[in-house]
N, C-alpha and C positions, 0 to 999 in steps of 0.2 A: 526912301529905303522900306519903310512900314508897306507902302502900297505895293512895291514890288514883291516882297516876302508873301503879301496877303494874295496877289494875283496867282504867285507860283503856286502856293497851296491849294487855291480854289480850283485853279486847271488841273491840277495832278489828280483831284479828286474826281474830275467828271470823266476823265480819261479811263479807258479800260485797257489795262495793260495785255499785250499778248505773250510776253514771257517774264520771268522773273528776273528782276534787276539785283544780281547778286554784288554784295560786298566780298571781297577777297582779302581785306584786313580787318581784324578784329576790333582793333581800337577805333578806327574810323566808322564801323559800322555801329559800335556802341555810341560814339560821340552823336552820330545822327538819331539813334534811337532815344537818347536822352533828349537832344533838342526837341524831337517831335512828339515825345511821350509816347512811344510806340515799343511793344514787346518784340523780342527777337527771336527768330528761329536760326539756329547755329548748327551747321551740318559739318561734323569733323568726318574727313574721309581720306583714303589714301588711293593713289594710283593704282595699285595691285588689287585692291578690293572689288571682287565681281559685284557683289550687291549694291556697292555704292553708285555703279553704272547703271544698274538695273533702276534704283532709286531716280538717277538723273533723267534716264530715258521714260519711264513709266509714270512716275509719282510727279516729278517737278515739271511735267509738261501737261499735266492734268488742269484743264480750264478752271475748277474751283479753287486749286490750290495757288494759280497765277493770280486769281481774283483775291484770295486772301492775303498775297505778296504785297497788295496795294494799300493794306493796312497794318503791316507788320515789316521788319526789318529782316531780309534773308542774308544771311551771311555763311561764305564756304571757308572752312579751315583745313588746309593740307597739313595733316598731323605731323608728316615728316618734316615739314618746313617750320610749322609754327609749334615747336615742342613744348614752348613755355605755357601757352593756354591749354594745350592738350594735356599737359600735366596738372596744371590748376584745376582743371575740371574732372580730373580722374578718369579720362577716358580709357577704357579697357577693351574696346572692340570697334569694328567697324562694318557698317555705318553707325554712327551715334549722333542723333538730333536731339539738342538740348533747346528747350524753350525757356527763354529767359525774360526778366521784366527789363525795363529801361536801363536800370542801374547794373544790369549784368549778373543778378541774383537768379539762381536757378528756380524755375517753376517746377519741371520736372523733364524726364528725357524718353525719348524712344530709342531702344536698344535694338539695333538690327532692322531689317527690312518689314515694311508694311505696305500693302496695296493701298492706293489713292484713298479708297472711300474709309479704310481703317486708321489711315494717317490723319484725315481730315477730323474725323470722329474723335481720335485720341488728343489732338490739339485741343479741340473744343472742350472736351473733357477737363484737360487740365487747366485752361483757361477759367472754367468754373470751379474749380477746387477739387474736382472729383478725381480720384485714382492718383492722386500725387502722392509723394511720400509721406507729407504731413497728414493727408487724409488716412492713410494705413496705418499711421502711427496713432491716430486718434481712434481708429477701429480695432487695434490692439489694447488700447488702455479699456476699452469697453469689454472686450473679450479676449484675454490673453492665451487662450487655447484655441482660438480659431486656426485651424489648420492653413486654410487658404490665405488668410492675412499673413501668418508667419512665412508662407513660401513666397509670397509676393514680395514681401520685406527683404527677402533674403536676395531676391533677384535683382531689387532696386539697389540694395547696398553693393551687390557684386558688380553691377554696371557703373557704379559710381568708384570701382577700385577700393572699396571699404570692405577688404576681405575678411577681416577679423569679425567683423559685424556679421558679414552674409554667412560667415560658418556658424555664428552661433545661431541664427535663424534656420539654416539647413539642419541643424544638430536639432533644433526644437520641433522640425516637422517629423524627423526620424523618432523622437520620442512621442509624438502624438500618435503616430502610425506605423509602428515597425513593421506590420504586415503589409504595407503597400495597398490597402484596401481602397485608398481613394485615389491610386494611380500617381501619387506625387514623390512617395518616398524613395522610389528607384533613381529617378532625376536628381532629387536632394542630394541623396549620397555620392552620386557622379560628379555633381556641381561641388559638393563639399571637398571631393578630392582636388578639384580645380582651385578651389580656394585656397587650399593647403598649398598647392604648387604656386600660386601666384605670390605667396607670402616666402617662397622658396623655402618650404618646409617639405623637401622631396621625399623624406621617408615616408613622413606622415600621409602625404599624399598617394604614394606606392601603397601603403598599408590599407588606406581607404578604398582604393580601386580594388585591392584583393580580397577585402572584407566583402564589397560589391557583389564580386563573382560568387561568393560563396552564399550570400544572403538571398541575391536574387539571380539565380541560374537561369530562369526563362524569360528574362527581361528581354525587350527588344533593344535595349540600350547596350546589351553586354557585350556585342563586339567592339563597339566605340571604347568601352572601357577597357577592353583588353590591349588595344593599341596605344591609349593612354599611358599604361605602364612603361613600355620601353620608350616612350617620348620623354617622360619624366626622369627616366634614368640618363637619357641623352642630355636633357638640360641640367642634369647633376654633374656631368662629366664623366658617366660611366658608359662610354661607348661600346665597351665589347659586351657588356650586360644588355645594353639596348638592342644590338645586332643580332644578338642570340634570340632574345624575344620577339622582334620583327620577323626574322626568319621562321621562328615556331609558329608565328601566325600564319605566315604564307603556307605552311605545309598543312595546318589545321583548316584554314579557310581558303583554299585555292581559288575559287569563285567570290570571295567575300567582298562586301560594299568597300572595303578600305584597302583593297589589294593596291591600287593603283597610288594611293599616297603612301603606303608603308614602301613601296618600292622608290618612291621619290625620297623618303626620309633615309633609306638605306644607301641611296646614291649621295646624299649629302654627307652621310657620317664617312664613307669610304672615300669619298672625293677629299675629304679634309685630311685623312691618313696620309695621302701621297705626298711624296717630298716635292 
């Protein structure tokens, strides 16, 4: 038995994998990670996620990432099926790739798509203890008024579905730079609105986006913020108000970048009203 195990491990290390060998069961993957003492790369995805497919096609086929998979356990989690682990790890959007130690404890995560070179670099930084949540908390302790640190912490907590904490840090960014001189405050205010929405504080989310339009009328994010307001109304159950504001957007921005999305949202709302 010991000789068989030794030979298996030795032979596996000598082979160069040509593709990633994925686990599709979290518990089985973690059990293997604990037995081998290897970290885990856990990809939370959905079938309808466009960037999840891009990640599959252009990142996980990269030779350097395939090589990395020989030393780590790679697990794919369909979040619409494995809702327990999706909830336990606070997954708030897709794709989300969580780097974990063999015990299943998070080291940090990649929220959204990164090209292969950036993906590899980020994983290696996390493994070295750099740019993790704990790293930024240490930086905050050294300099509580560092705008970049506060903004990054807001994003990290938002990616973990810890919206009260993310709202606190986004608010701090606005306090530090109300005039948006560093170019972070407009995005912070937009994301603050989303943090309130995620907490189902719909009126506060709407008020925050309305404040954005007044405070940053020239921001390139303004058009997105405008369409989020009716979206929040719709999620609140106020469909008539949502439809009115969606149609107002279409009249104001007939060639706007969100026209297709808005028309789809209008279609969803009007179809729900049909008997």
